[in-house]
C-alpha positions in Angstrom: 71.4 25.7 -23.6 69.8 26.4 -20.4 66.7 27.7 -21.4 63.3 26.4 -20.0 60.5 25.6 -22.2 57.1 24.8 -21.7 55.0 23.9 -24.9 51.6 22.4 -25.2 50.5 19.8 -27.7 47.3 20.0 -29.1 46.2 16.6 -30.5 43.1 14.9 -32.0 43.0 10.9 -31.5 45.7 8.6 -31.0 47.7 9.1 -33.9 48.3 12.5 -33.5 49.0 12.1 -29.9 51.8 9.7 -30.6 53.2 11.7 -33.5 53.6 14.7 -31.1 55.3 12.6 -28.4 57.1 9.6 -29.3 59.6 11.7 -31.3 59.9 14.1 -28.4 60.9 11.0 -26.2 63.2 9.2 -28.9 64.8 12.5 -29.7 65.7 13.1 -26.1 67.3 9.6 -25.5 69.3 10.0 -28.6 70.4 13.3 -27.2 71.5 11.4 -24.1 68.8 13.3 -22.1 66.9 11.9 -19.2 63.3 11.4 -20.2 60.4 11.5 -17.6 56.5 10.9 -19.0 53.7 11.3 -16.7 50.4 10.6 -18.5 46.6 9.1 -17.8 46.8 5.6 -17.9 45.5 4.9 -21.6 47.7 7.3 -23.1 50.6 6.1 -21.0 50.0 2.5 -22.4 49.9 4.1 -26.1 53.3 5.7 -25.7 54.9 2.7 -23.8 53.6 0.7 -26.7 55.6 2.5 -29.2 58.6 2.1 -27.6 61.0 -0.9 -27.9 62.4 -2.8 -24.7 65.5 -0.6 -24.3 63.9 2.8 -24.8 61.0 1.6 -22.5 63.9 0.8 -19.5 65.3 4.3 -20.2 62.0 6.5 -19.8 60.8 7.0 -16.2 56.9 6.1 -16.8 54.4 7.5 -14.4 50.5 7.2 -14.3 49.3 10.8 -14.0 45.9 9.7 -12.8 47.5 8.5 -9.6 50.6 10.8 -9.4 48.5 13.8 -10.3 45.3 13.2 -8.9 46.1 16.2 -6.7 47.4 18.6 -9.2 49.5 20.6 -6.3 51.5 17.2 -6.0 52.6 17.3 -9.7 55.5 19.9 -9.5 57.3 18.8 -6.2 56.2 14.9 -6.6 56.5 14.1 -10.4 58.3 17.0 -12.2 60.9 18.2 -9.9 61.3 14.9 -8.3 62.6 13.5 -11.5 64.3 16.7 -12.7 66.0 17.2 -9.7 67.9 13.8 -9.7 69.5 14.7 -13.2 72.1 17.3 -14.5 72.0 18.8 -17.9 68.9 19.2 -20.2 66.0 17.1 -19.0 62.8 16.1 -21.0 59.5 15.5 -19.3 55.9 15.3 -20.6 52.7 15.8 -18.5 49.4 15.6 -19.1 47.4 16.9 -16.1 44.0 18.0 -18.0 42.1 15.2 -19.6 38.4 14.9 -19.8 36.6 13.8 -16.9 38.4 16.1 -14.4 36.1 18.4 -12.2 35.4 21.8 -12.0 37.3 22.4 -8.7 40.0 20.1 -10.3 40.5 21.8 -13.6 40.9 24.8 -11.5 43.8 23.4 -9.4 45.5 22.1 -13.1 45.3 25.4 -14.6 47.0 27.2 -11.8 49.6 24.2 -11.8 50.1 24.8 -15.4 50.6 28.4 -15.0 53.1 27.7 -12.1 55.2 25.5 -14.0 56.2 28.4 -15.9 58.1 29.8 -12.5 59.2 26.2 -10.9 61.8 26.0 -13.6 63.0 29.5 -14.3 66.6 29.3 -15.5 66.7 25.8 -15.4 67.5 23.4 -18.8 64.2 21.6 -18.7 61.3 20.9 -21.4 58.1 20.1 -20.1 55.7 19.1 -23.0 52.1 19.1 -22.2 49.5 17.3 -24.3 45.6 18.7 -24.5 43.0 16.5 -25.9 41.1 18.9 -28.5 38.3 16.1 -29.2 37.7 15.8 -25.4 38.4 19.2 -23.6 36.2 22.0 -24.1 37.4 24.7 -26.2 37.7 27.3 -23.2 40.2 24.8 -21.9 42.2 25.0 -24.9 42.1 28.7 -24.9 43.5 28.8 -21.5 46.2 26.6 -22.3 47.4 29.2 -24.5 47.6 31.5 -21.6 49.8 28.9 -19.4 52.2 27.7 -22.4 54.5 30.1 -24.4 54.7 27.5 -27.3 51.9 26.0 -28.7 52.1 23.4 -31.6 49.8 20.6 -33.2 50.1 17.8 -35.9 50.7 20.9 -38.6 53.3 22.6 -36.7 54.4 25.0 -33.8 53.8 28.6 -33.2 54.4 31.1 -30.3 51.5 31.9 -28.1 49.9 35.3 -28.1 48.1 35.3 -25.0 50.6 33.6 -22.7 49.9 35.3 -19.2 50.6 33.0 -16.5 49.9 35.2 -13.8 46.7 36.1 -14.8 45.6 32.2 -14.8 47.2 32.0 -11.1 44.8 35.1 -10.2 41.6 34.1 -12.2 41.4 30.8 -9.9 42.7 32.8 -6.9 39.0 33.3 -5.9 36.8 32.8 -2.9 35.4 29.6 -2.6 31.5 29.0 -2.9 29.5 27.9 -0.1 29.6 24.3 1.1 27.4 21.8 -0.4 25.8 21.2 3.0 25.6 22.6 6.3 29.1 22.2 7.6 30.6 21.4 11.4 32.4 24.3 12.4 35.1 24.5 14.9 37.2 27.7 16.3 40.8 27.3 17.4 43.3 29.1 19.0 46.8 27.9 20.4 45.0 26.2 23.1 43.2 23.7 21.1 45.3 22.0 18.2 45.0 18.4 19.7 40.9 19.0 19.6 41.0 20.2 16.1 42.7 16.8 15.1 40.1 14.9 17.1 37.3 17.0 15.8 38.4 16.5 12.1 38.9 12.8 12.4 36.0 12.1 14.1 33.8 13.7 11.4 35.9 12.0 8.5 35.3 8.5 10.2 31.3 9.2 10.6 31.5 10.2 6.9 32.9 6.9 6.2 36.6 7.8 5.3 38.9 4.4 5.8 41.0 4.4 8.9 44.3 5.2 7.0 42.9 8.0 5.4 41.6 9.5 8.5 45.1 9.4 10.0 46.2 11.3 6.6 43.2 13.7 7.0 44.0 14.6 10.6 47.6 15.0 9.9 46.9 17.6 6.9 44.2 19.5 9.0 46.6 19.6 12.0 49.4 21.1 9.8 47.0 23.6 8.2 45.6 24.5 11.8 49.5 25.0 13.0 50.3 27.4 10.2 47.3 29.4 11.2 48.9 29.6 14.8 51.9 30.5 13.4 51.1 32.9 10.2 47.3 33.6 10.9 47.5 35.7 13.9 47.1 32.9 16.4 43.7 31.5 15.6 41.5 30.2 12.9 38.2 28.2 11.9 37.9 24.7 10.7 34.7 23.7 8.8 34.2 19.9 7.3 31.3 18.5 5.3 30.8 16.0 2.9 30.8 16.8 -1.1 30.8 14.8 -4.2 31.9 11.7 -2.7 34.7 13.2 -0.9 35.1 14.7 2.8 36.3 18.1 2.8 37.7 20.4 5.5 38.4 23.9 5.1 40.9 26.2 7.3 40.4 29.5 7.1 42.8 32.3 9.0 43.8 35.9 8.7 47.1 35.0 7.2 48.3 35.8 3.8 50.4 33.2 1.5 52.6 35.7 -0.6 54.5 33.0 -2.4 52.6 31.2 -5.4 54.9 28.0 -5.1 54.5 27.3 -1.4 53.9 23.7 -0.8 55.3 23.1 -4.5 58.9 23.0 -3.7 60.5 19.5 -2.8 62.1 19.7 0.7 65.9 19.6 0.9 67.3 16.7 3.1 68.8 19.4 5.3 65.8 21.7 5.6 64.5 22.2 9.0 60.9 23.9 8.3 58.8 24.5 5.6 57.6 21.0 5.1 53.9 21.4 6.3 52.1 22.6 2.9 54.5 20.3 1.1 53.0 17.3 3.1 49.3 18.6 2.8 49.9 18.4 -1.0 51.4 14.8 -0.9 48.6 13.4 1.2 45.2 15.3 0.1 43.5 14.0 -3.2 43.1 17.6 -3.9 44.3 20.9 -2.2 42.8 24.3 -3.3 44.0 27.6 -1.7 42.4 30.9 -1.9 44.6 33.7 -0.3 44.5 37.5 -0.1 45.7 40.1 2.4 42.6 39.8 4.4 43.2 36.2 4.9 43.6 32.7 3.7 41.1 29.7 3.1 42.8 26.2 2.3 40.4 23.3 1.5 41.4 19.7 1.5 39.4 17.0 -0.2 39.8 13.1 0.6 37.9 10.8 -1.6 35.6 8.4 0.0 35.8 6.0 -2.8 39.1 6.5 -4.6 38.9 6.9 -8.3 35.5 7.9 -8.2 34.8 11.3 -9.9 31.6 13.3 -10.5 30.4 15.1 -13.7 33.2 16.8 -16.0 34.8 20.4 -15.8 32.5 22.9 -16.8 33.0 27.0 -16.9 30.9 28.9 -14.4 29.7 25.9 -12.3 
């Protein structure tokens, strides 16, 4: 069978979580299917603790709080990275949305969940996505029904009547709110790319970003600005500021990204170009994109204190 499936698992507490995930893993192993699991730390421990040593050795276990810190990294760096190494049917568990995700992170997660449906079209892959019904807001669960064609809980499974992933992608492709503080601004064209990198790096260092992450940030900003020169009519604007414990850089240009999976496909070894947005998703702590025919805004976030998180997500904030 070569059908892609993408069910959501609604669970309440540890026991329901394990009753929905452990059989999924064990059935896959019994069928000889490769199994990959990406869960936030405690849930990863729950599942791992229920597997015997032989099963643990066979299952690829990943902490989603690290690998999925930026939701834009999950498809290329976690799900596709595992699935592309195997032939035949592959089973994956991915829990990118957990209590404590911020509003801007949740918006990226929702788009990610919607885009999974297109990233594996026609492939024999099952991606099971758990949702904590006690810790998450009801509207988050409602949107899970929009991004997953199949739903399940402790009592059974059913088809979603509101499945509409394209609408979720569009819902969160909106102009960004104004920066939290007055930003530093630099316009650039083909003559000023080196100056853009220096400008961004100097501001990030002044805000307190560590030396290695400053290097990552300058690479990301340089790539985004190069894309503006290549696809955004040869110019753009860079803005940078500090917000909720992160350095934020925004690149705005007149280009339009028409491929919703841009930056989310793994690069092949022989690929000559098209790696820029992929690199951005690998290096930044969070990436948000708003694109329309009149132009594109890309915001990248680099945490000043890795692991720090402000208040949980809320709708309308």
